[in-house]
One Martini backbone bead per residue (centre of mass of N, CA, C, O) as a GRO file, in nm:
protein
  396
    1MET     BB    1   2.943   2.350   2.978
    2LEU     BB    2   2.822   2.049   2.900
    3THR     BB    3   2.518   1.891   2.948
    4SER     BB    4   2.308   1.662   3.003
    5GLY     BB    5   2.026   1.524   2.835
    6PRO     BB    6   1.719   1.364   2.752
    7PHE     BB    7   1.838   1.328   2.426
    8ASP     BB    8   2.123   1.181   2.411
    9TRP     BB    9   2.044   0.894   2.312
   10THR     BB   10   2.002   0.955   2.004
   11SER     BB   11   2.295   0.950   1.907
   12ASP     BB   12   2.360   0.660   1.977
   13SER     BB   13   2.132   0.537   1.806
   14LEU     BB   14   2.215   0.647   1.533
   15HIS     BB   15   2.490   0.513   1.527
   16ASN     BB   16   2.387   0.228   1.533
   17LEU     BB   17   2.252   0.251   1.257
   18ASP     BB   18   2.497   0.315   1.097
   19GLU     BB   19   2.656   0.040   1.157
   20ARG     BB   20   2.394  -0.130   1.019
   21GLY     BB   21   2.256   0.022   0.772
   22LEU     BB   22   1.963   0.178   0.901
   23ARG     BB   23   1.976   0.465   0.821
   24ARG     BB   24   1.761   0.731   0.751
   25ALA     BB   25   1.738   0.965   0.489
   26ARG     BB   26   1.653   1.265   0.384
   27ARG     BB   27   1.472   1.354   0.081
   28THR     BB   28   1.434   1.532  -0.236
   29ILE     BB   29   1.156   1.515  -0.459
   30GLU     BB   30   1.100   1.565  -0.813
   31PRO     BB   31   0.840   1.532  -0.997
   32LEU     BB   32   0.791   1.388  -1.312
   33SER     BB   33   0.726   1.307  -1.614
   34GLY     BB   34   0.724   0.976  -1.729
   35GLY     BB   35   0.854   0.832  -1.460
   36ARG     BB   36   1.009   1.081  -1.326
   37CYS     BB   37   1.300   1.235  -1.157
   38ARG     BB   38   1.441   1.457  -0.894
   39LEU     BB   39   1.732   1.458  -0.692
   40ARG     BB   40   1.821   1.720  -0.499
   41ASN     BB   41   2.018   1.566  -0.259
   42SER     BB   42   2.260   1.512  -0.463
   43ALA     BB   43   2.541   1.513  -0.646
   44ASP     BB   44   2.315   1.541  -0.890
   45PRO     BB   45   2.049   1.757  -0.897
   46GLU     BB   46   2.002   1.744  -1.228
   47ALA     BB   47   1.932   1.466  -1.243
   48ILE     BB   48   1.742   1.222  -1.432
   49LEU     BB   49   1.512   0.975  -1.319
   50TRP     BB   50   1.395   0.673  -1.287
   51ASN     BB   51   1.092   0.589  -1.105
   52PHE     BB   52   1.109   0.278  -0.902
   53ALA     BB   53   0.986   0.388  -0.591
   54GLY     BB   54   0.688   0.400  -0.644
   55ASN     BB   55   0.292   0.393  -0.664
   56ASP     BB   56   0.213   0.491  -0.966
   57TYR     BB   57   0.100   0.248  -1.161
   58LEU     BB   58  -0.102   0.436  -1.373
   59GLY     BB   59  -0.026   0.749  -1.399
   60LEU     BB   60  -0.247   0.944  -1.240
   61ALA     BB   61  -0.085   1.181  -1.093
   62GLU     BB   62  -0.058   1.320  -1.416
   63ASP     BB   63  -0.336   1.334  -1.513
   64SER     BB   64  -0.532   1.577  -1.661
   65ARG     BB   65  -0.810   1.484  -1.546
   66VAL     BB   66  -0.734   1.468  -1.251
   67LEU     BB   67  -0.637   1.765  -1.226
   68ALA     BB   68  -0.898   1.905  -1.316
   69ALA     BB   69  -1.076   1.798  -1.092
   70ALA     BB   70  -0.912   1.915  -0.855
   71GLN     BB   71  -0.909   2.209  -0.943
   72SER     BB   72  -1.217   2.250  -0.931
   73ALA     BB   73  -1.249   2.187  -0.625
   74LEU     BB   74  -1.054   2.402  -0.534
   75SER     BB   75  -1.206   2.647  -0.634
   76GLU     BB   76  -1.476   2.586  -0.478
   77SER     BB   77  -1.350   2.466  -0.169
   78GLY     BB   78  -1.050   2.467  -0.129
   79THR     BB   79  -0.771   2.330   0.057
   80GLY     BB   80  -0.981   2.251   0.280
   81SER     BB   81  -1.229   2.093   0.502
   82ARG     BB   82  -1.210   2.234   0.820
   83ALA     BB   83  -1.282   1.931   0.924
   84SER     BB   84  -1.419   1.679   1.028
   85ALA     BB   85  -1.652   1.467   0.915
   86LEU     BB   86  -1.828   1.463   1.176
   87VAL     BB   87  -1.884   1.768   1.155
   88THR     BB   88  -1.796   1.958   0.844
   89GLY     BB   89  -1.593   1.789   0.636
   90ARG     BB   90  -1.840   1.669   0.469
   91THR     BB   91  -1.878   1.680   0.142
   92ILE     BB   92  -1.977   1.635  -0.172
   93TRP     BB   93  -1.707   1.500  -0.247
   94HIS     BB   94  -1.716   1.272  -0.033
   95GLU     BB   95  -1.990   1.154  -0.113
   96ARG     BB   96  -1.905   1.081  -0.404
   97LEU     BB   97  -1.673   0.889  -0.336
   98GLU     BB   98  -1.819   0.684  -0.156
   99SER     BB   99  -2.016   0.604  -0.380
  100ARG     BB  100  -1.798   0.514  -0.594
  101LEU     BB  101  -1.658   0.300  -0.426
  102ALA     BB  102  -1.909   0.120  -0.374
  103GLU     BB  103  -1.957   0.067  -0.674
  104PHE     BB  104  -1.678  -0.048  -0.754
  105LYS     BB  105  -1.681  -0.273  -0.514
  106GLN     BB  106  -1.979  -0.380  -0.465
  107CYS     BB  107  -2.106  -0.221  -0.223
  108GLU     BB  108  -2.291  -0.047   0.008
  109ALA     BB  109  -2.031   0.101   0.144
  110ALA     BB  110  -1.826   0.398   0.244
  111LEU     BB  111  -1.509   0.509   0.409
  112LEU     BB  112  -1.317   0.772   0.489
  113PHE     BB  113  -0.962   0.854   0.511
  114PRO     BB  114  -0.664   1.026   0.533
  115THR     BB  115  -0.539   0.726   0.527
  116GLY     BB  116  -0.446   0.405   0.502
  117TYR     BB  117  -0.346   0.377   0.783
  118ALA     BB  118  -0.603   0.487   0.926
  119ALA     BB  119  -0.788   0.274   0.816
  120ASN     BB  120  -0.666   0.029   0.949
  121VAL     BB  121  -0.663   0.111   1.244
  122GLY     BB  122  -0.964   0.210   1.271
  123THR     BB  123  -1.105  -0.054   1.183
  124ILE     BB  124  -0.980  -0.260   1.379
  125CYS     BB  125  -1.062  -0.099   1.642
  126GLY     BB  126  -1.379  -0.109   1.564
  127LEU     BB  127  -1.406  -0.441   1.569
  128VAL     BB  128  -1.201  -0.481   1.808
  129GLY     BB  129  -1.101  -0.618   2.144
  130ASN     BB  130  -1.049  -0.763   2.454
  131ASP     BB  131  -1.268  -1.017   2.370
  132ASP     BB  132  -1.079  -1.079   2.122
  133VAL     BB  133  -0.966  -1.213   1.800
  134VAL     BB  134  -0.661  -1.179   1.598
  135LEU     BB  135  -0.553  -1.251   1.259
  136CYS     BB  136  -0.196  -1.217   1.139
  137ASP     BB  137   0.002  -1.175   0.901
  138ARG     BB  138   0.351  -1.162   0.898
  139LEU     BB  139   0.347  -0.969   0.614
  140ASN     BB  140   0.207  -0.734   0.700
  141HIS     BB  141   0.148  -0.431   0.726
  142ALA     BB  142   0.205  -0.209   0.963
  143SER     BB  143  -0.086  -0.106   0.991
  144LEU     BB  144  -0.209  -0.385   1.063
  145VAL     BB  145  -0.040  -0.443   1.305
  146ASP     BB  146  -0.103  -0.193   1.470
  147GLY     BB  147  -0.409  -0.238   1.484
  148CYS     BB  148  -0.399  -0.506   1.637
  149ARG     BB  149  -0.248  -0.401   1.888
  150LEU     BB  150  -0.444  -0.145   1.955
  151SER     BB  151  -0.720  -0.303   2.006
  152GLY     BB  152  -0.662  -0.547   2.243
  153ALA     BB  153  -0.657  -0.796   2.111
  154THR     BB  154  -0.582  -1.106   2.055
  155LEU     BB  155  -0.276  -1.197   1.916
  156ARG     BB  156  -0.234  -1.387   1.594
  157VAL     BB  157   0.047  -1.491   1.428
  158TYR     BB  158   0.084  -1.609   1.105
  159PRO     BB  159   0.214  -1.761   0.878
  160HIS     BB  160   0.259  -1.720   0.562
  161ASN     BB  161  -0.020  -1.841   0.414
  162ASP     BB  162  -0.109  -2.030   0.671
  163LEU     BB  163  -0.416  -2.208   0.695
  164THR     BB  164  -0.366  -2.413   0.916
  165ILE     BB  165  -0.327  -2.195   1.145
  166VAL     BB  166  -0.589  -2.043   1.105
  167GLU     BB  167  -0.777  -2.275   1.180
  168ARG     BB  168  -0.659  -2.342   1.460
  169GLU     BB  169  -0.719  -2.052   1.581
  170LEU     BB  170  -1.027  -2.051   1.531
  171ARG     BB  171  -1.090  -2.290   1.713
  172LYS     BB  172  -0.966  -2.173   1.973
  173ALA     BB  173  -1.162  -1.899   1.930
  174ALA     BB  174  -1.470  -1.986   1.969
  175SER     BB  175  -1.530  -1.810   2.252
  176ALA     BB  176  -1.511  -1.559   2.132
  177ARG     BB  177  -1.671  -1.286   2.050
  178ARG     BB  178  -1.452  -1.225   1.824
  179ARG     BB  179  -1.331  -1.269   1.473
  180LEU     BB  180  -1.025  -1.170   1.301
  181ILE     BB  181  -0.909  -1.140   0.970
  182VAL     BB  182  -0.579  -1.031   0.850
  183THR     BB  183  -0.498  -0.899   0.511
  184ASP     BB  184  -0.331  -0.887   0.246
  185SER     BB  185  -0.345  -0.915  -0.095
  186LEU     BB  186  -0.083  -0.742  -0.169
  187PHE     BB  187   0.240  -0.762  -0.088
  188SER     BB  188   0.467  -0.501  -0.046
  189MET     BB  189   0.754  -0.684  -0.047
  190ASP     BB  190   0.688  -0.955  -0.235
  191GLY     BB  191   0.436  -0.942  -0.445
  192ASP     BB  192   0.216  -1.128  -0.317
  193ALA     BB  193  -0.065  -1.342  -0.264
  194ALA     BB  194  -0.343  -1.407  -0.112
  195ARG     BB  195  -0.568  -1.667   0.006
  196LEU     BB  196  -0.873  -1.560  -0.029
  197ALA     BB  197  -1.072  -1.790  -0.079
  198ASP     BB  198  -0.985  -1.955   0.169
  199LEU     BB  199  -1.032  -1.734   0.386
  200ALA     BB  200  -1.333  -1.702   0.331
  201CYS     BB  201  -1.415  -1.993   0.399
  202LEU     BB  202  -1.311  -1.981   0.696
  203ALA     BB  203  -1.484  -1.746   0.792
  204GLU     BB  204  -1.753  -1.872   0.735
  205GLU     BB  205  -1.719  -2.133   0.908
  206HIS     BB  206  -1.632  -1.937   1.179
  207ASN     BB  207  -1.769  -1.663   1.202
  208ALA     BB  208  -1.575  -1.452   1.064
  209MET     BB  209  -1.385  -1.186   1.001
  210LEU     BB  210  -1.276  -1.006   0.693
  211LEU     BB  211  -0.971  -0.829   0.625
  212VAL     BB  212  -0.872  -0.643   0.323
  213ASP     BB  213  -0.584  -0.513   0.181
  214GLU     BB  214  -0.591  -0.325  -0.141
  215ALA     BB  215  -0.370  -0.114  -0.195
  216HIS     BB  216  -0.186  -0.282  -0.439
  217ALA     BB  217  -0.459  -0.387  -0.618
  218THR     BB  218  -0.605  -0.148  -0.681
  219GLY     BB  219  -0.647  -0.111  -1.037
  220LEU     BB  220  -0.508  -0.406  -1.140
  221PHE     BB  221  -0.725  -0.622  -1.070
  222SER     BB  222  -0.933  -0.768  -1.268
  223GLU     BB  223  -1.143  -0.678  -1.496
  224ARG     BB  224  -1.219  -0.392  -1.331
  225GLY     BB  225  -0.985  -0.319  -1.112
  226THR     BB  226  -1.061  -0.383  -0.791
  227GLY     BB  227  -0.896  -0.656  -0.737
  228LEU     BB  228  -0.827  -0.968  -0.573
  229LEU     BB  229  -1.109  -1.048  -0.479
  230GLU     BB  230  -1.241  -1.061  -0.749
  231ALA     BB  231  -1.034  -1.244  -0.886
  232ALA     BB  232  -1.107  -1.482  -0.656
  233GLY     BB  233  -1.432  -1.474  -0.612
  234VAL     BB  234  -1.502  -1.275  -0.388
  235LYS     BB  235  -1.765  -1.164  -0.200
  236LEU     BB  236  -1.765  -0.838  -0.085
  237PRO     BB  237  -2.012  -0.827   0.121
  238HIS     BB  238  -1.846  -1.048   0.324
  239VAL     BB  239  -1.629  -0.819   0.329
  240LEU     BB  240  -1.347  -0.611   0.405
  241ALA     BB  241  -1.225  -0.332   0.211
  242VAL     BB  242  -0.928  -0.197   0.193
  243GLY     BB  243  -0.771   0.131   0.100
  244THR     BB  244  -0.618   0.351  -0.146
  245LEU     BB  245  -0.536   0.660  -0.318
  246SER     BB  246  -0.203   0.653  -0.340
  247LYS     BB  247  -0.164   0.470  -0.591
  248ALA     BB  248  -0.330   0.392  -0.856
  249LEU     BB  249  -0.501   0.672  -0.807
  250GLY     BB  250  -0.276   0.915  -0.745
  251GLY     BB  251  -0.324   1.016  -0.440
  252GLN     BB  252  -0.508   1.063  -0.124
  253GLY     BB  253  -0.592   0.818   0.104
  254GLY     BB  254  -0.865   0.633   0.260
  255PHE     BB  255  -1.057   0.309   0.285
  256VAL     BB  256  -1.383   0.150   0.338
  257THR     BB  257  -1.565  -0.146   0.252
  258GLY     BB  258  -1.921  -0.251   0.293
  259PRO     BB  259  -2.159  -0.287   0.501
  260GLN     BB  260  -2.365  -0.048   0.617
  261SER     BB  261  -2.352  -0.125   0.926
  262VAL     BB  262  -2.036  -0.116   0.942
  263ILE     BB  263  -1.997   0.175   0.844
  264ASP     BB  264  -2.173   0.304   1.070
  265TRP     BB  265  -1.992   0.204   1.301
  266LEU     BB  266  -1.728   0.340   1.210
  267TRP     BB  267  -1.839   0.631   1.223
  268ASN     BB  268  -1.871   0.578   1.553
  269SER     BB  269  -1.546   0.432   1.612
  270ALA     BB  270  -1.325   0.548   1.418
  271ARG     BB  271  -1.079   0.757   1.534
  272THR     BB  272  -0.905   0.826   1.275
  273GLN     BB  273  -1.170   0.968   1.154
  274MET     BB  274  -1.314   1.140   1.386
  275PHE     BB  275  -1.001   1.289   1.463
  276SER     BB  276  -0.983   1.396   1.167
  277THR     BB  277  -0.928   1.566   0.905
  278ALA     BB  278  -1.044   1.576   0.617
  279LEU     BB  279  -1.024   1.543   0.315
  280THR     BB  280  -0.970   1.694   0.044
  281PRO     BB  281  -1.173   1.780  -0.221
  282ALA     BB  282  -0.952   1.738  -0.436
  283ALA     BB  283  -0.893   1.437  -0.370
  284CYS     BB  284  -1.178   1.338  -0.427
  285ALA     BB  285  -1.209   1.428  -0.723
  286GLY     BB  286  -0.966   1.276  -0.836
  287ALA     BB  287  -1.058   0.986  -0.756
  288VAL     BB  288  -1.312   0.969  -0.929
  289THR     BB  289  -1.158   0.997  -1.199
  290ALA     BB  290  -0.973   0.756  -1.159
  291ILE     BB  291  -1.192   0.536  -1.161
  292ASP     BB  292  -1.296   0.598  -1.441
  293ILE     BB  293  -1.022   0.522  -1.583
  294ILE     BB  294  -0.994   0.233  -1.490
  295GLU     BB  295  -1.256   0.132  -1.637
  296GLN     BB  296  -1.187   0.264  -1.939
  297GLU     BB  297  -0.856   0.172  -1.906
  298PRO     BB  298  -0.730  -0.148  -1.907
  299GLN     BB  299  -0.447  -0.117  -2.042
  300ARG     BB  300  -0.283  -0.029  -1.809
  301ARG     BB  301  -0.289  -0.285  -1.633
  302ARG     BB  302  -0.204  -0.489  -1.843
  303TRP     BB  303   0.077  -0.367  -1.902
  304VAL     BB  304   0.192  -0.391  -1.617
  305LEU     BB  305   0.152  -0.701  -1.587
  306GLU     BB  306   0.315  -0.786  -1.835
  307GLN     BB  307   0.580  -0.650  -1.775
  308SER     BB  308   0.630  -0.781  -1.510
  309ALA     BB  309   0.641  -1.076  -1.592
  310GLN     BB  310   0.878  -1.041  -1.793
  311LEU     BB  311   1.089  -0.919  -1.587
  312ILE     BB  312   1.094  -1.157  -1.390
  313ALA     BB  313   1.193  -1.368  -1.593
  314GLU     BB  314   1.458  -1.218  -1.672
  315LEU     BB  315   1.590  -1.184  -1.387
  316ARG     BB  316   1.606  -1.486  -1.317
  317LYS     BB  317   1.800  -1.549  -1.561
  318GLN     BB  318   2.023  -1.350  -1.443
  319GLY     BB  319   2.004  -1.431  -1.104
  320TRP     BB  320   1.780  -1.309  -0.955
  321THR     BB  321   1.620  -1.281  -0.645
  322ILE     BB  322   1.267  -1.391  -0.646
  323PRO     BB  323   0.991  -1.439  -0.534
  324GLU     BB  324   0.793  -1.696  -0.640
  325ASN     BB  325   0.485  -1.524  -0.619
  326THR     BB  326   0.532  -1.298  -0.784
  327CYS     BB  327   0.246  -1.078  -0.954
  328GLY     BB  328   0.335  -0.767  -0.995
  329PRO     BB  329   0.461  -0.440  -0.968
  330ILE     BB  330   0.619  -0.578  -0.745
  331ILE     BB  331   0.982  -0.611  -0.741
  332PRO     BB  332   1.195  -0.819  -0.560
  333LEU     BB  333   1.548  -0.798  -0.470
  334LEU     BB  334   1.723  -1.026  -0.313
  335ILE     BB  335   2.021  -0.977  -0.094
  336GLY     BB  336   2.016  -0.941   0.256
  337GLU     BB  337   2.210  -0.704   0.320
  338PRO     BB  338   2.232  -0.372   0.353
  339GLY     BB  339   2.492  -0.286   0.216
  340PRO     BB  340   2.452  -0.421  -0.067
  341THR     BB  341   2.179  -0.277  -0.116
  342LEU     BB  342   2.292   0.016  -0.118
  343GLU     BB  343   2.494  -0.027  -0.347
  344LEU     BB  344   2.295  -0.104  -0.570
  345ALA     BB  345   2.128   0.155  -0.556
  346ASP     BB  346   2.360   0.336  -0.639
  347GLN     BB  347   2.422   0.217  -0.909
  348LEU     BB  348   2.143   0.267  -1.037
  349GLN     BB  349   2.149   0.571  -0.998
  350ASN     BB  350   2.402   0.624  -1.175
  351GLN     BB  351   2.203   0.489  -1.422
  352GLY     BB  352   1.899   0.631  -1.376
  353CYS     BB  353   1.779   0.446  -1.119
  354LEU     BB  354   1.520   0.452  -0.892
  355THR     BB  355   1.528   0.275  -0.583
  356ALA     BB  356   1.423   0.062  -0.302
  357ALA     BB  357   1.579   0.030   0.003
  358ILE     BB  358   1.507  -0.253   0.201
  359ARG     BB  359   1.504  -0.267   0.555
  360PRO     BB  360   1.539  -0.307   0.856
  361PRO     BB  361   1.222  -0.355   1.000
  362THR     BB  362   1.049  -0.389   0.736
  363VAL     BB  363   1.226  -0.648   0.719
  364PRO     BB  364   1.381  -0.910   0.771
  365HIS     BB  365   1.646  -1.040   0.852
  366LYS     BB  366   1.836  -1.124   0.564
  367THR     BB  367   1.605  -0.941   0.352
  368SER     BB  368   1.719  -0.748   0.194
  369ARG     BB  369   1.606  -0.501  -0.067
  370LEU     BB  370   1.489  -0.437  -0.388
  371ARG     BB  371   1.231  -0.219  -0.482
  372ILE     BB  372   1.027  -0.257  -0.771
  373SER     BB  373   0.814  -0.017  -0.960
  374LEU     BB  374   0.572  -0.028  -1.181
  375SER     BB  375   0.459   0.188  -1.458
  376TRP     BB  376   0.285   0.329  -1.704
  377ALA     BB  377   0.478   0.578  -1.733
  378HIS     BB  378   0.734   0.425  -1.846
  379GLN     BB  379   0.732   0.235  -2.036
  380GLU     BB  380   0.971   0.107  -2.248
  381ASP     BB  381   1.205   0.301  -2.178
  382GLY     BB  382   1.212   0.245  -1.878
  383VAL     BB  383   1.238  -0.067  -1.873
  384ASN     BB  384   1.496  -0.070  -2.046
  385ALA     BB  385   1.673   0.085  -1.859
  386LEU     BB  386   1.664  -0.118  -1.630
  387ARG     BB  387   1.768  -0.363  -1.766
  388SER     BB  388   2.042  -0.243  -1.837
  389ALA     BB  389   2.139  -0.173  -1.547
  390LEU     BB  390   2.124  -0.462  -1.426
  391LYS     BB  391   2.331  -0.584  -1.620
  392ARG     BB  392   2.569  -0.394  -1.541
  393CYS     BB  393   2.572  -0.488  -1.234
  394GLN     BB  394   2.661  -0.790  -1.347
  395GLY     BB  395   2.853  -0.768  -1.605
  396ARG     BB  396   2.668  -0.815  -1.897
   0.00000   0.00000   0.00000
């Protein structure tokens, strides 16, 4: 006879997710060259799909030069860093990457983290605590939200890009020990940009810190590809820029750049960095080469942004709902409910295009969407395949 156990509640909870169309299933993806992939646990495991669900915006995850740099470091230093950076895990490869990131972002110093999530949580918790106030955009990435909550600071969530509320909250927090404004630069679910120049002015006026997550913008925006901060004319030494190596740089890991004193403080206080094994040397070496390519080959980012703008305009004419200020490689098609969103994702998959069905709690209720991500690797064949598939889904 079966008896009840302490984990029985999970079955009921999973059933509840099933009924609402919110249960996530694990699947196995085999990355292929040229912006393609194979979905192993599908009805047709041999089918090759265009991968519009990833974040390899510049196609650098498969670039032979990035691979060669990573393989060289792998041969010299092994598969792992063997310890946290604070102990013995910071190798010459980590030092080179931190120096290269600081140069690229035109800041005094940089600090590496095992992931972009760890960079956000560790940095925020290292900057503010119980006696402080942190202001967080409502549409910020979960890692920023979690960092704000875990910091212990008084959290003020402001409506998306509403600087009137930001200013009001800064004035109310005038007596706090520290004030921190936290925002994405390019928002991961709507594909629109923060009002960075205005936020920087407010931060300076109220002597507040400004932390900007450039995860989806690094490598794509500004003349040099550093991100939206430079594109907006914000002087990076006066703000902290967080980023990831796992999107346009094609690798894995996170970082923060800023004044030397702040980076030194985070080295001594950011727990997600202090108590995590350091990035692999291979990841660091690959990222250094990826930065070099971003600087040397601006045609990659220009092509992605041009294709994105053209595709957004075309899809709006077809009748698809796309947020008004979407401006980069992330193109969300707003559907509404989880069921129709999953159905559309299945239709596109059957036509050879893999997209991301984004549902609550990742996005607010009634705003389920397909998120399409363009990559240099797709080139015209991939983008044209997506155009045709979307037209067929509308019966056009």
